C-alpha positions as CSV (number, residue, x, y, z in Angstrom):
1,X,-16.7,7.9,9.9
2,X,-15.2,5.6,7.8
3,X,-11.5,3.3,7.6
4,X,-9.8,2.3,4.9
5,X,-7.5,-0.6,6.1
6,X,-4.3,-1.6,3.8
7,X,-2.3,-4.4,4.3
8,X,1.6,-2.9,3.2
9,X,2.3,0.8,6.4
10,X,3.8,2.5,3.2
11,X,0.2,1.9,0.6
12,X,-1.4,4.3,3.9
13,X,1.2,6.6,4.7
14,X,1.5,7.5,0.8
15,X,-3.0,8.1,0.9
16,X,-2.5,10.0,4.5
17,X,-0.1,12.1,2.6
18,X,-1.9,12.5,-0.2
19,X,-6.0,13.1,1.9
20,X,-3.6,16.2,4.9
21,X,-2.7,17.7,1.7
22,X,-5.8,18.3,0.2
23,X,-7.0,19.3,3.5
24,X,-8.6,15.8,5.4
25,X,-8.0,14.9,8.9
26,X,-6.2,11.3,8.0
27,X,-4.5,9.1,11.1
28,X,-3.4,5.6,11.1
29,X,-3.0,2.9,13.5
30,X,-2.5,-1.1,13.0
31,X,-4.8,-3.2,13.4
32,X,-5.2,-6.6,13.7
33,X,-8.1,-9.2,13.4
34,X,-9.6,-11.7,15.0
35,X,-7.3,-14.9,15.2
36,X,-4.0,-13.0,14.5
37,X,-1.4,-13.8,16.1
38,X,1.4,-11.4,14.7
39,X,2.3,-8.9,14.9
40,X,3.2,-8.4,11.2
41,X,0.3,-9.4,10.2
42,X,-1.6,-7.0,10.9
43,X,-3.6,-4.7,8.9
44,X,-3.6,-0.5,8.7
45,X,-6.3,1.3,9.2
46,X,-7.4,4.9,8.1
47,X,-9.7,6.9,9.3
48,X,-10.7,9.9,7.6
49,X,-12.6,13.1,8.3
50,X,-15.2,14.1,6.1
51,X,-15.3,10.7,4.5
52,X,-16.3,11.7,0.8
53,X,-16.1,10.4,-2.5
54,X,-12.8,12.2,-3.2
55,X,-11.8,9.2,-0.4
56,X,-13.0,6.4,-2.1
57,X,-11.8,7.8,-5.9
58,X,-8.6,7.9,-4.0
59,X,-8.9,4.0,-1.9
60,X,-8.0,1.9,-5.2
61,X,-5.5,3.9,-6.5
62,X,-3.2,4.1,-3.0
63,X,-4.3,-0.5,-2.6
64,X,-6.3,-0.4,0.0
65,X,-9.9,-1.9,0.4
66,X,-12.7,-0.7,2.7
67,X,-15.2,-3.5,4.6
68,X,-18.1,-4.6,2.8
69,X,-16.6,-3.8,-0.8
70,X,-18.5,-6.4,-2.6
71,X,-15.7,-5.5,-5.7
72,X,-13.5,-7.9,-3.8
73,X,-15.4,-10.9,-3.9
74,X,-14.8,-10.5,-8.0
C-alpha cells in the first residue's frame, strides 16, 4: 500500500474517481505535516490498492507526488 500526496482536494478527488473507475480501491484523507498548525494547509493523502505502474503513471497527470520522489528536487 502506498500514498499519493496532493496540495489540493480537487486534484485528489479527480484521481480517486479515475482510479475507482478502473477498479482500484482508493481512500483519501487529510494529513498534516510536522509543524503545520493551520488545518487548511494540510495535504491530501490518497491510498491506493493495488499500487502498481498504472497508478504511478497517473500521479503526474493529476498533480500529485509520491513521498521520496527524486524528481521533486529538480
